[in-house]
C-alpha positions as CSV (number, residue, x, y, z in Angstrom):
1,M,-2.9,-38.4,9.8
2,I,-2.0,-36.3,12.9
3,E,-3.6,-33.2,11.4
4,K,-6.8,-35.2,10.8
5,I,-6.8,-36.4,14.5
6,V,-6.3,-32.8,15.7
7,Q,-9.2,-31.5,13.6
8,E,-11.5,-34.3,14.9
9,I,-10.5,-33.4,18.5
10,L,-11.1,-29.7,17.9
11,S,-14.5,-30.5,16.4
12,I,-15.5,-32.3,19.6
13,L,-14.1,-29.8,22.1
14,C,-14.8,-26.7,20.1
15,P,-17.8,-27.4,17.8
16,N,-17.8,-23.8,16.4
17,F,-14.1,-23.9,15.4
18,S,-13.3,-23.9,11.7
19,S,-10.1,-24.0,9.8
20,I,-9.2,-21.8,6.8
21,P,-11.1,-23.1,3.7
22,N,-8.9,-24.5,1.0
23,D,-10.1,-22.1,-1.7
24,L,-8.9,-19.0,0.2
25,V,-5.6,-17.5,-0.6
26,G,-3.5,-14.9,1.2
27,V,-5.6,-14.7,4.4
28,E,-3.1,-16.3,6.9
29,S,-1.1,-13.2,7.6
30,P,-4.2,-10.8,7.8
31,L,-5.9,-13.3,10.1
32,E,-2.8,-13.4,12.4
33,E,-2.7,-9.6,12.5
34,L,-6.5,-9.3,13.2
35,Q,-6.3,-11.9,16.0
36,Q,-3.4,-10.0,17.6
37,L,-5.5,-6.8,17.5
38,L,-8.5,-8.6,19.0
39,L,-7.0,-11.0,21.5
40,G,-3.7,-9.3,22.5
41,D,-3.1,-8.1,26.0
42,P,-5.0,-7.0,28.0
43,V,-7.4,-9.9,27.4
44,D,-10.1,-8.8,29.9
45,D,-10.8,-5.4,28.4
46,V,-13.7,-4.7,26.0
47,R,-12.3,-4.0,22.5
48,I,-14.0,-2.7,19.4
49,V,-12.0,-3.3,16.2
50,G,-12.9,-2.0,12.7
51,I,-12.1,-3.7,9.4
52,C,-12.0,-1.4,6.4
53,G,-11.0,-1.4,2.7
54,M,-12.4,-0.9,-0.8
55,G,-15.2,-3.0,-2.1
56,G,-14.3,-6.6,-3.1
57,I,-11.0,-6.6,-1.2
58,G,-12.1,-9.4,1.2
59,K,-13.3,-7.7,4.4
60,T,-16.3,-10.0,4.9
61,T,-14.2,-13.1,4.0
62,L,-11.6,-12.3,6.6
63,A,-14.2,-11.6,9.3
64,T,-16.2,-14.8,8.5
65,V,-13.1,-17.0,8.7
66,L,-11.9,-15.2,11.9
67,Y,-15.4,-15.6,13.4
68,G,-15.3,-19.3,12.7
69,I,-11.9,-19.6,14.4
70,I,-12.5,-17.7,17.6
71,S,-16.3,-17.7,18.2
72,H,-16.1,-20.8,20.4
73,Q,-14.2,-18.8,23.0
74,Y,-17.3,-16.6,23.8
75,N,-20.4,-17.3,25.8
76,A,-22.6,-15.3,23.4
77,R,-21.9,-14.5,19.8
78,C,-23.6,-13.1,16.7
79,F,-22.6,-12.2,13.1
80,I,-25.0,-9.8,11.4
81,D,-23.8,-10.0,7.7
82,D,-25.7,-7.0,6.3
83,V,-26.6,-4.3,8.8
84,N,-27.4,-1.8,6.0
85,T,-30.2,-4.1,4.5
86,I,-31.7,-4.9,7.8
87,Y,-31.7,-1.2,8.8
88,R,-33.4,-0.2,5.5
89,D,-36.0,-2.9,5.7
90,C,-36.8,-3.0,9.4
91,G,-35.2,0.1,11.0
92,T,-33.0,0.2,14.0
93,I,-35.3,-2.0,16.1
94,G,-34.8,-4.7,13.4
95,V,-31.0,-4.6,13.8
96,V,-31.2,-4.7,17.6
97,K,-33.7,-7.6,17.5
98,Q,-31.4,-9.6,15.2
99,L,-28.4,-8.9,17.5
100,L,-30.3,-10.0,20.6
101,H,-31.8,-13.0,18.9
102,Q,-28.4,-14.4,17.8
103,T,-26.6,-13.7,21.0
104,L,-29.3,-14.8,23.4
105,N,-31.0,-17.5,21.3
106,E,-34.4,-16.1,22.2
107,E,-37.4,-16.1,19.8
108,N,-40.2,-13.5,19.7
109,L,-38.4,-10.8,21.7
110,Q,-40.8,-8.1,22.7
111,I,-38.9,-4.9,21.9
112,H,-41.0,-1.9,21.2
113,N,-38.5,1.0,21.4
114,L,-34.8,1.7,21.7
115,Y,-35.0,2.5,25.4
116,N,-36.4,-1.0,26.0
117,A,-33.7,-2.5,23.8
118,A,-30.9,-0.7,25.6
119,N,-32.1,-1.8,29.0
120,L,-32.3,-5.4,27.8
121,M,-28.8,-5.3,26.3
122,R,-27.4,-3.7,29.4
123,K,-29.0,-6.4,31.7
124,R,-28.1,-9.4,29.6
125,F,-24.6,-8.6,28.3
126,R,-22.9,-7.1,31.3
127,C,-21.9,-10.5,32.8
128,V,-21.4,-12.3,29.5
129,K,-18.3,-12.6,27.4
130,T,-19.7,-11.7,24.0
131,L,-18.5,-11.6,20.4
132,I,-20.4,-9.3,18.0
133,V,-19.6,-8.9,14.3
134,L,-21.5,-6.2,12.3
135,D,-20.9,-6.3,8.6
136,H,-21.8,-3.7,5.9
137,V,-22.1,-0.8,8.3
138,D,-22.0,2.2,5.9
139,E,-24.5,4.8,7.1
140,V,-23.7,7.3,9.9
141,K,-27.3,7.4,11.1
142,E,-27.0,3.7,12.0
143,R,-24.3,4.6,14.5
144,E,-26.4,7.3,16.1
145,K,-29.2,4.8,17.0
146,L,-27.6,1.4,17.0
147,V,-26.8,0.5,20.6
148,V,-23.4,-1.1,21.0
149,N,-22.0,0.4,24.2
150,R,-18.8,-1.0,25.5
151,E,-19.8,-0.2,29.1
152,W,-22.7,-2.8,28.7
153,L,-20.5,-5.7,27.6
154,G,-18.8,-8.2,29.9
155,E,-15.1,-8.5,30.4
156,G,-13.2,-9.9,27.4
157,S,-16.0,-9.1,25.0
158,R,-15.1,-8.1,21.4
159,V,-17.0,-6.2,18.7
160,I,-15.9,-6.2,15.1
161,I,-17.4,-3.6,12.8
162,I,-16.9,-3.9,9.0
163,S,-17.3,-0.9,6.8
164,R,-15.9,0.7,3.6
165,D,-15.8,4.1,5.5
166,K,-13.0,4.7,8.1
167,H,-14.9,7.8,9.3
168,I,-17.9,5.7,10.3
169,L,-15.6,3.3,12.2
170,K,-14.2,6.2,14.1
171,E,-17.8,7.3,14.9
172,F,-18.4,3.9,16.4
173,G,-15.4,4.4,18.7
174,V,-13.3,1.5,17.4
175,T,-10.1,0.8,19.3
176,T,-8.1,0.0,16.1
177,V,-8.9,0.0,12.4
178,Y,-7.5,-2.8,10.3
179,D,-7.1,-1.7,6.7
180,V,-7.3,-4.8,4.4
181,Q,-4.7,-4.7,1.6
182,L,-4.7,-6.0,-2.0
183,L,-3.2,-9.4,-2.6
184,N,0.5,-9.6,-3.5
185,D,1.5,-10.9,-7.0
186,A,2.2,-14.5,-5.8
187,N,-1.2,-14.8,-4.0
188,S,-3.0,-13.1,-6.9
189,L,-1.6,-15.7,-9.3
190,K,-2.4,-18.6,-6.9
191,L,-6.0,-17.4,-6.4
192,F,-6.6,-17.0,-10.1
193,C,-5.2,-20.4,-10.9
194,K,-7.6,-22.0,-8.4
195,K,-10.5,-20.3,-10.1
196,A,-9.5,-20.5,-13.7
197,F,-7.7,-23.9,-13.8
198,N,-8.8,-25.6,-10.6
199,S,-5.1,-25.9,-10.0
200,D,-2.2,-24.2,-8.3
201,E,-0.4,-23.6,-11.6
202,I,-1.0,-22.0,-15.0
203,V,-2.1,-24.5,-17.6
204,G,0.1,-24.7,-20.7
205,G,-0.7,-22.1,-23.4
206,Y,-2.4,-19.7,-21.0
207,K,0.6,-18.0,-19.4
208,V,0.6,-14.7,-21.3
209,L,-3.2,-14.4,-21.1
210,T,-3.1,-15.2,-17.4
211,H,-0.8,-12.3,-16.7
212,A,-2.9,-10.1,-18.9
213,V,-6.0,-10.9,-16.8
214,L,-4.0,-10.3,-13.6
215,Q,-2.8,-7.0,-14.9
216,Y,-6.4,-6.0,-15.5
217,A,-7.6,-7.2,-12.1
218,K,-4.8,-5.3,-10.2
219,S,-4.7,-7.7,-7.2
220,L,-8.4,-7.2,-6.2
221,P,-9.7,-10.5,-4.9
222,L,-13.2,-10.0,-6.2
223,A,-12.0,-9.3,-9.7
224,I,-9.6,-12.2,-9.7
225,K,-12.4,-14.6,-8.5
226,V,-15.0,-13.3,-10.9
227,L,-12.8,-13.4,-14.0
228,G,-11.2,-16.7,-13.1
229,S,-14.5,-18.4,-12.7
230,F,-15.8,-16.8,-15.9
231,L,-12.8,-18.0,-17.9
232,F,-12.7,-21.5,-16.4
233,G,-12.9,-24.2,-19.1
234,R,-12.8,-21.7,-22.0
235,S,-10.4,-21.9,-25.0
236,V,-7.4,-19.6,-25.6
237,S,-9.3,-17.8,-28.4
238,E,-12.2,-17.2,-26.0
239,W,-9.8,-15.8,-23.4
240,R,-8.5,-13.3,-26.0
241,S,-12.0,-12.3,-26.9
242,A,-12.9,-11.8,-23.3
243,L,-9.9,-9.6,-22.6
244,V,-10.7,-7.3,-25.6
245,R,-14.3,-7.0,-24.4
246,L,-13.2,-6.2,-20.8
247,K,-11.3,-3.2,-22.0
248,E,-14.4,-1.8,-23.7
249,N,-17.0,-3.1,-21.2
250,P,-15.8,-3.9,-17.7
251,N,-17.4,-6.8,-15.9
252,K,-20.8,-5.8,-14.5
253,D,-20.6,-8.0,-11.4
254,I,-17.3,-6.3,-10.4
255,L,-18.5,-2.8,-11.1
256,D,-21.8,-3.3,-9.3
257,V,-19.9,-4.1,-6.1
258,L,-17.6,-1.1,-6.5
259,Q,-20.4,1.3,-7.3
260,I,-22.0,0.8,-3.9
261,S,-19.3,3.2,-2.5
262,Y,-19.8,5.7,-5.3
263,D,-23.6,5.7,-4.7
264,G,-23.0,6.7,-1.1
265,L,-21.2,9.9,-2.0
266,D,-22.7,13.4,-2.0
267,D,-23.0,15.1,-5.4
268,L,-19.8,17.2,-5.1
269,E,-17.8,14.1,-4.0
270,K,-19.1,12.2,-7.0
271,Q,-17.8,15.0,-9.2
272,I,-14.4,14.8,-7.6
273,F,-14.4,11.0,-7.9
274,L,-15.2,11.3,-11.7
275,D,-12.6,13.9,-12.3
276,I,-9.9,11.8,-10.6
277,A,-11.1,8.7,-12.4
278,C,-10.9,10.4,-15.8
279,F,-7.8,12.6,-15.3
280,F,-5.9,12.8,-12.1
281,S,-5.0,9.4,-10.8
282,G,-1.3,9.4,-10.2
283,Y,-1.0,13.2,-9.9
284,E,0.4,15.1,-7.0
285,E,-2.2,15.8,-4.4
286,L,-1.5,19.5,-4.2
287,Y,-2.0,19.9,-8.0
288,V,-5.2,17.9,-8.0
289,K,-6.6,20.0,-5.1
290,K,-5.7,23.3,-6.9
291,V,-7.6,22.2,-10.1
292,L,-10.6,20.9,-8.2
293,D,-10.7,24.1,-6.2
294,C,-11.0,26.0,-9.5
295,R,-14.0,23.8,-10.2
296,G,-15.6,24.9,-6.9
297,F,-15.5,21.4,-5.5
298,H,-14.1,22.1,-2.0
299,P,-11.4,19.4,-2.5
300,E,-10.0,19.5,1.1
301,I,-13.0,17.8,2.5
302,G,-14.0,16.0,-0.7
303,I,-10.7,14.2,-1.1
304,R,-10.7,13.3,2.6
305,V,-14.1,11.6,2.1
306,L,-12.8,9.6,-0.8
307,L,-9.8,8.6,1.2
308,D,-12.0,7.5,4.1
309,K,-14.2,5.4,1.8
310,S,-11.2,3.7,0.2
311,L,-12.0,5.2,-3.2
312,V,-8.6,6.7,-3.6
313,N,-5.4,6.5,-1.6
314,N,-2.5,8.9,-1.0
315,F,0.8,7.3,-2.0
316,H,3.7,9.5,-0.9
317,G,1.8,12.7,-1.7
318,F,0.2,11.4,-4.9
319,I,-3.5,10.6,-5.4
320,K,-3.9,7.1,-6.7
321,M,-7.1,5.3,-7.7
322,H,-7.4,1.5,-8.4
323,D,-7.7,0.9,-12.2
324,L,-11.1,-0.8,-11.7
325,L,-12.5,2.2,-9.9
326,K,-11.2,4.3,-12.8
327,A,-13.0,2.1,-15.1
328,L,-16.2,2.5,-13.0
329,G,-15.8,6.3,-13.1
330,R,-15.4,6.4,-16.9
331,K,-18.3,4.0,-17.4
332,I,-20.5,6.4,-15.3
333,V,-19.3,9.4,-17.4
334,Q,-20.2,7.5,-20.6
335,G,-23.7,6.7,-19.3
336,N,-25.9,5.2,-21.9
337,S,-23.9,6.6,-24.8
338,P,-20.5,4.8,-24.8
339,K,-20.0,5.4,-28.5
340,E,-21.0,9.1,-28.4
341,P,-18.3,11.2,-26.7
342,A,-20.2,14.4,-27.4
343,K,-22.7,13.4,-24.7
344,W,-20.1,12.7,-22.1
345,S,-19.3,15.2,-19.3
346,R,-15.6,14.5,-19.5
347,L,-13.2,13.5,-22.3
348,W,-9.8,11.9,-21.5
349,L,-8.5,10.6,-24.8
350,Y,-7.2,12.7,-27.7
351,E,-9.2,10.7,-30.3
352,H,-12.4,11.4,-28.5
353,L,-11.8,15.1,-28.5
354,F,-10.6,15.4,-32.1
355,S,-13.3,13.1,-33.5
356,M,-15.9,15.6,-32.5
357,S,-16.9,18.5,-34.8
358,K,-15.7,22.0,-33.9
359,A,-19.2,23.0,-32.9
360,K,-19.5,20.1,-30.4
361,V,-16.0,20.7,-29.0
362,S,-17.1,24.3,-28.1
363,R,-19.5,22.8,-25.6
364,Y,-16.4,21.8,-23.5
365,S,-14.7,25.2,-23.6
366,D,-15.6,26.0,-20.0
367,Y,-14.4,22.7,-18.8
368,I,-11.2,22.8,-20.8
369,S,-10.5,26.3,-19.5
370,L,-10.1,25.0,-16.0
371,F,-6.7,23.8,-17.0
372,C,-5.5,27.3,-17.8
373,C,-7.7,29.3,-15.5
374,G,-6.4,32.8,-14.9
375,N,-7.8,32.9,-11.4
376,C,-6.0,29.7,-10.4
377,D,-2.5,29.9,-8.9
378,I,-1.3,26.9,-10.8
379,S,2.0,27.7,-12.4
380,N,2.4,27.8,-16.2
381,H,4.5,24.7,-16.0
382,E,1.6,22.8,-14.4
383,R,-1.1,24.2,-16.8
384,K,-1.2,21.4,-19.3
385,W,-3.9,19.1,-20.2
386,Q,-2.3,15.7,-20.0
387,L,-4.8,13.3,-21.5
388,D,-3.7,9.7,-20.8
389,D,-4.8,6.3,-21.9
390,C,-4.2,4.4,-18.7
């Protein structure tokens, strides 16, 4: 009763305030950390904070909830939810117009060039406490032209930039980067139960299958929500069938989101991504770099790019890739011939290699030789082709 009264008072005093939606799980702690980064002392400075993480991890969700909670504290505010799309469709002027329209509530703004836009922003924002959220900022050229200058913003203003690429956030001059983490086991289970059973607990008879699905999703919120919603209301036998199918054909909705980051890579970085997805996830970074160097892939900068884009991570000196990203990479390698290993650029299972005729295997001789390349300084102990079935 008291909580209801408080919410009603807040809705009157702060009409833009919103509480955390009931269907969200595991956001309380990240929201507290983000608010501390944004609103901590000194409160009168202008602060630009970045939110980063792999696709589907919940960056937009966190920013949306945070915006609802704090936006009432600002005189001007805007949330542009897809900078990339606006930029591609309408160019830089389109992004700036959207920014000015939301913050100033003005229709039919006459902006003909970036110089005009910069002057208008400088004039209007310098005395106003402003909150700006820019989501899906994933192209460097946007940063070069998109005008968000901290010197033009009023005291206490805050800018939140959301991107999959840490390097782009640095280019924007963010004060701090908040790296969104995967859900823990308890929250993964809770989120899945909400989506699969419309409950906080596992329904009887589904316990083993539930844990199998969560093992597949590997704590990625997008995967948990998509799979939970898909399995909702289905029988145990249908769940079993779906799990078998997922191992052979990963869910398209999930892979489509993850592939956005892959599509933004240069060709050499794509090759490095595919090699790690097929072979090297879980291997020591030094070893991976030596092998990739033999391939002529310039791994020092290539792996750095993958790290910045949250496509791999470095865990105590070992290169790790999320299982669903590995599934994406292997799906890309298979192309339109998932049942014909002879057409793939990489083979990672013994049965695929030995099911091919000797003539076909010879096509891979150059690739196989990289694991025992005489010009590479990898020791004999390291020169082994460990094909795994992860």
